[in-house]
C-alpha positions in Angstrom: 59.7 43.3 103.5 59.4 46.9 104.5 56.7 49.3 103.6 58.2 52.7 103.6 56.1 55.8 103.5 58.8 58.4 102.7 56.9 61.7 103.0 57.7 65.3 102.5 57.4 66.0 106.1 57.5 62.7 107.9 58.5 59.0 107.2 57.0 55.8 108.5 58.2 52.2 108.2 56.3 49.0 108.6 57.5 45.4 108.4 55.3 42.7 107.0 55.5 39.2 108.3 53.0 36.6 107.2 49.7 38.5 106.6 50.1 41.4 108.9 52.1 44.6 108.7 53.5 46.2 111.8 54.5 49.8 112.0 57.9 50.0 113.6 59.1 52.0 116.6 62.4 53.3 115.4 64.7 53.7 118.4 64.2 57.1 119.8 62.8 58.6 116.6 59.2 57.1 117.2 57.1 55.6 114.6 56.8 59.0 112.7 60.3 60.3 111.7 60.6 63.8 110.5 62.1 63.9 107.0 65.1 66.1 108.0 68.8 66.0 107.5 71.5 67.9 109.3 75.2 68.2 108.3 78.0 69.9 110.5 81.7 70.1 109.7 83.8 67.2 111.1 81.0 65.1 112.4 78.5 62.5 111.1 75.3 63.8 109.7 72.1 63.2 111.7 68.4 62.5 110.6 64.9 62.9 111.7 64.2 64.2 115.3 67.9 64.2 116.0 68.6 66.5 113.0 66.0 68.9 114.3 67.6 68.9 117.8 71.1 69.4 116.3 69.8 72.4 114.2 68.4 74.0 117.3 71.5 73.5 119.2 73.6 75.0 116.3 71.5 78.1 116.1 72.1 78.7 119.8 75.8 77.7 119.7 76.7 80.1 116.8 74.2 82.9 117.6 75.4 86.2 116.2 77.9 84.8 113.8 77.7 85.5 110.2 77.4 82.9 107.3 76.2 79.9 109.3 76.0 78.0 106.1 79.7 77.6 106.5 79.0 76.0 109.9 76.1 73.7 109.2 73.5 72.7 106.7 70.0 71.7 107.4 67.6 70.1 104.8 63.8 69.7 104.9 61.5 68.7 102.2 64.0 66.2 100.7 61.2 64.6 98.7 60.8 67.9 96.6 64.4 67.8 95.6 64.0 64.2 94.4 61.1 65.4 92.2 62.8 68.5 90.8 64.6 67.5 87.6 66.3 71.0 87.5 68.0 70.3 90.9 71.3 68.7 90.1 72.8 69.0 93.5 74.1 71.1 96.3 77.5 71.5 97.8 78.0 70.4 101.5 81.4 71.2 102.9 83.4 70.5 99.7 81.3 67.6 98.5 78.5 67.9 96.0 75.3 65.9 96.9 72.7 64.9 94.3 69.1 64.8 95.4 69.1 60.9 95.5 72.3 61.0 97.6 70.6 63.3 100.2 67.5 61.1 100.2 69.6 57.9 100.3 71.6 59.2 103.3 68.3 59.9 105.2 66.7 56.6 104.3 69.9 54.7 105.3 69.6 56.0 108.9 65.9 55.1 108.8 66.5 51.6 107.4 69.3 50.9 110.0 67.0 51.7 112.8 64.2 49.6 111.1 66.6 46.7 110.8 67.3 46.8 114.6 63.6 47.2 115.4 62.6 44.3 113.2 65.6 42.2 114.5 66.7 41.3 110.9 68.4 43.0 108.0 65.8 43.5 105.3 66.8 44.6 101.8 63.4 44.7 100.0 60.9 47.3 100.4 57.6 48.7 98.9 57.9 52.5 98.9 55.0 54.8 98.6 55.0 57.4 95.8 52.7 60.1 94.7 50.1 59.3 92.1 51.8 61.7 89.6 55.4 62.5 89.6 55.3 64.4 86.3 52.8 65.1 83.4 55.5 63.9 81.0 56.0 60.1 80.9 59.8 60.4 80.2 60.2 62.7 83.2 58.1 60.4 85.3 60.3 57.4 84.5 63.4 59.6 85.3 62.1 60.7 88.6 61.1 57.2 89.6 64.7 56.1 88.8 65.9 58.7 91.2 63.7 57.0 93.9 65.2 53.6 92.9 68.8 55.1 93.1 68.0 56.5 96.6 66.7 53.2 97.8 69.9 51.4 96.7 72.1 54.0 98.3 70.1 53.3 101.5 70.8 49.5 101.3 67.5 48.6 99.7 68.5 46.2 97.0 64.9 45.6 95.7 62.4 48.3 95.7 58.8 48.3 94.4 56.4 51.3 94.3 52.7 51.7 95.1 50.8 55.0 94.9 50.2 56.3 98.4 46.5 56.7 98.5 46.1 53.2 97.0 48.2 51.8 99.9 46.0 53.6 102.3 42.9 52.0 100.6 44.6 48.6 100.9 45.0 49.2 104.6 41.2 49.3 105.0 40.6 45.8 103.5 38.8 43.6 106.1 37.5 46.6 108.1 35.3 48.3 105.4 33.1 47.2 102.5 31.9 49.3 99.7 33.1 52.3 97.7 35.8 54.3 99.4 37.5 57.5 98.5 40.9 58.1 100.1 41.9 61.8 100.4 45.6 61.7 101.2 46.8 65.3 101.8 50.3 65.4 102.9 53.1 67.9 103.0 53.9 68.0 99.3 51.0 66.4 97.4 47.3 65.8 97.4 46.6 62.3 96.1 43.1 60.6 95.8 42.1 57.1 95.1 38.7 55.6 94.5 38.4 52.0 95.4 35.9 49.2 95.7 36.4 47.1 98.9 34.8 43.8 98.8 35.5 40.2 99.7 38.9 41.0 101.4 40.1 42.6 98.2 40.6 46.2 96.9 39.8 47.1 93.4 41.1 50.6 92.4 38.8 52.4 90.1 40.7 55.7 89.8 43.4 57.7 91.2 44.5 61.4 90.8 47.2 63.6 92.2 48.3 67.3 92.3 51.3 69.2 93.6 49.3 70.6 96.4 50.3 70.0 100.0 50.8 71.5 103.5 53.9 73.3 102.3 51.8 75.3 99.8 49.6 76.5 102.6 52.6 77.4 104.7 54.0 79.4 101.7 50.6 81.1 101.1 50.6 82.2 104.7 54.2 83.5 104.5 53.7 85.3 101.3 50.5 87.0 102.7 51.9 88.0 106.1 55.6 87.4 106.4 57.7 88.5 103.4 56.7 92.2 103.6 58.8 92.3 106.8 61.8 91.4 104.7 61.3 94.1 102.0 58.6 92.6 99.8 56.8 95.4 97.8 59.4 98.0 98.6 61.3 100.1 95.9 64.8 101.1 94.9 65.9 104.1 92.8 67.8 103.2 89.6 70.7 105.2 88.2 68.3 107.0 85.8 66.1 108.1 88.7 63.3 105.6 88.2 61.7 103.9 91.2 61.4 100.0 90.7 60.1 97.4 92.9 62.5 94.9 94.4 62.6 91.7 92.4 60.1 89.3 94.0 62.4 86.3 93.8 64.6 87.9 96.4 62.0 88.4 99.1 60.2 85.1 98.1 63.3 83.4 99.4 61.8 83.7 102.9 58.8 81.7 101.9 60.7 79.0 99.9 61.2 76.9 103.1 62.4 73.6 101.5 64.1 75.3 98.4 66.2 77.8 100.2 68.6 75.4 101.9 69.3 73.9 98.4 69.6 77.2 96.5 72.6 79.5 95.8 72.6 81.7 98.9 75.7 83.5 97.7 73.9 84.8 94.6 70.9 86.1 96.7 73.2 87.9 99.1 75.1 89.5 96.3 71.8 90.7 94.7 70.5 92.2 97.9 73.8 94.0 98.6 73.8 95.5 95.1 70.3 96.9 95.7 70.9 97.9 99.3 72.4 101.3 98.5 69.3 102.6 96.6 66.6 100.6 98.4 64.1 102.5 100.5 63.7 99.6 103.0 67.3 99.2 103.9 66.6 97.8 107.4 64.3 95.1 106.1 66.8 94.1 103.6 69.6 94.0 106.2 67.2 91.7 108.1 66.9 89.5 105.0 70.6 89.2 104.6 71.0 88.3 108.3 68.1 85.8 108.0 70.0 84.1 105.3 73.4 84.3 106.9 72.0 82.9 110.2 70.4 79.8 108.3 67.0 80.6 109.9 64.7 79.1 107.2 63.6 76.1 109.2 63.0 78.2 112.3 60.6 80.5 110.5 58.9 77.5 108.9 58.2 76.0 112.3 56.6 79.2 113.4 54.4 79.5 110.4 53.5 75.8 110.5 52.6 76.0 114.2 50.2 78.8 113.4 48.6 76.8 110.6 48.2 73.8 112.9 47.0 75.9 115.7 44.1 77.2 113.5 42.9 73.7 113.2 41.7 73.9 116.9 41.6 77.5 117.6 40.2 80.6 116.2 43.3 82.7 116.2 47.0 82.1 116.0 50.2 84.2 116.2 53.4 84.1 114.2 56.2 85.7 116.3 59.8 86.0 114.8 62.8 88.1 115.1 66.1 88.6 113.3 67.9 90.9 115.7 68.5 93.8 115.4 66.8 94.3 112.1 63.4 92.6 112.1 60.8 91.7 114.7 57.2 91.1 114.2 54.1 89.4 115.5 51.5 88.5 112.9 48.0 87.4 114.2 45.6 85.5 111.9 42.1 84.3 112.5 40.7 81.2 111.1 38.4 83.0 108.8 41.3 85.0 107.4 43.3 81.8 106.9 40.4 80.1 105.1 39.9 83.1 102.9 43.6 82.8 102.1 43.6 79.1 101.2 40.1 79.1 99.5 41.8 78.7 96.1 43.6 75.7 97.3 40.3 74.2 98.7 38.8 74.7 95.2 41.7 73.0 93.6 41.3 70.0 95.9 37.6 69.8 95.2 38.4 69.8 91.4 40.8 66.9 92.0 38.0 65.0 93.9 35.7 65.5 90.9 38.4 64.4 88.5 38.9 61.1 90.4 35.1 60.5 90.7 34.6 61.2 86.9 37.6 58.7 86.1 36.0 56.1 88.3 32.6 56.7 86.7 30.7 57.1 90.0 28.8 59.9 91.6 29.7 61.3 95.0 26.4 59.8 96.4 27.8 56.3 95.7 30.8 56.7 97.9 30.2 54.8 101.2 33.3 56.2 103.1 35.8 59.1 102.6 39.0 58.6 104.5 41.2 61.6 105.4 44.8 60.8 105.8 48.0 62.8 105.9 48.8 65.7 108.2 47.2 68.4 106.0 43.9 66.6 105.8 43.2 67.8 109.2 42.9 71.5 108.0 39.3 72.4 108.8 38.6 74.1 105.5 39.4 70.9 103.5 37.6 68.7 106.0 34.5 70.9 105.6 34.7 70.7 101.8 34.7 66.9 102.0 31.8 66.9 104.5 29.8 69.2 102.3 30.4 66.8 99.2 30.0 63.6 101.3 27.8 64.5 104.3 28.0 62.0 107.3 30.6 59.8 105.4 33.9 61.4 106.2 36.1 60.0 108.6 39.7 60.6 109.9 42.0 57.7 109.3 45.3 56.8 110.8 46.7 60.1 109.7 50.4 59.2 109.6 50.5 55.5 109.5 47.7 54.3 107.0 50.0 54.4 104.0 52.9 52.5 105.5 50.5 49.9 106.9 49.0 49.2 103.5 52.0 49.3 101.1 53.2 45.7 101.3 49.5 44.4 101.1 48.8 46.7 98.1 51.9 45.4 96.3 51.0 41.7 96.9 47.5 42.4 95.6 49.0 43.5 92.3 48.3 47.3 92.9 51.8 48.4 92.4 52.5 51.3 90.0 55.9 50.6 88.7 
């Protein structure tokens, strides 16, 4: 049985045989597979690191051409599409793909490589899921059915589900004893579990989740520093002579890294061109049109994300980006500036910790260990918040593999959520 941690940013697969789960090396994709999908006309799609490489080559191959969406499509943050009930699908070279079909295509590649790594075809899996998919029970059930459908399309006939931080807690059984809080901060969500580990078992006391992840921090940084280079805050003159601000949804397209490839680009282009004649920042808007035409969303996302990650170790980072010949900029940001920017997110995370502790009926002082997992848990502002709340008891877990390693054990221990 597989344990599949299908994440917003990355995906990890483990295989359980007997009492142990082994994280699989997936043939050239490594153990951590980027959750990416690339389509190009008249060729098979690619996934993971290969998709990222194909995207980079496509940008170079068709540099300077207009409307690269007609040449290739590139998707990131597939998990967001799965959770968005308003997203019904997107057209890719004449075929309409539903969210579960896109995810199923990605997971099919991952599963095929996992089968080769495991030396057997495995059709049963325990899949990680956020603690909360929706505040509405009916919507929660509908989204979970999308997960099941994606798994079936990937060749997984039987799928079970375990909340991700609960799986991470289960992975600790046998190595820790006492009250543990798992702080699972990934690309799309923040999920928390409070569990009692004792006698080779895990007893979950509480769990809580919020739609707060690393992507939110990237978008905060982009809205604060990047979108102004593409016309945000500028004005246009109406037919009656009034000056109005450009609609924010237009320039916010630059910050919507995962949503932009799924959206109606033609509608955005048309809106910009209609405003161009009377806009005061014509060159910035030309840059925005060129940005959209050149399918550059992931390229900008990488620059922003690299700066965010760089601020975890350094005191300053730079975001350099250009859309020739219209836009070119370098934005430098210090760690204190970044921490001021994300302070509301840190406060939101702390409130979620408090909610989980209250639901568990325990005080912060009773927690023996706090385990940080997920790539975003390495952001110093969040680590510092946890250290302040749980001094001397916070430690970094296996950032990318803890969840996958604990999924099957959690399911077999009766900790599933479906």
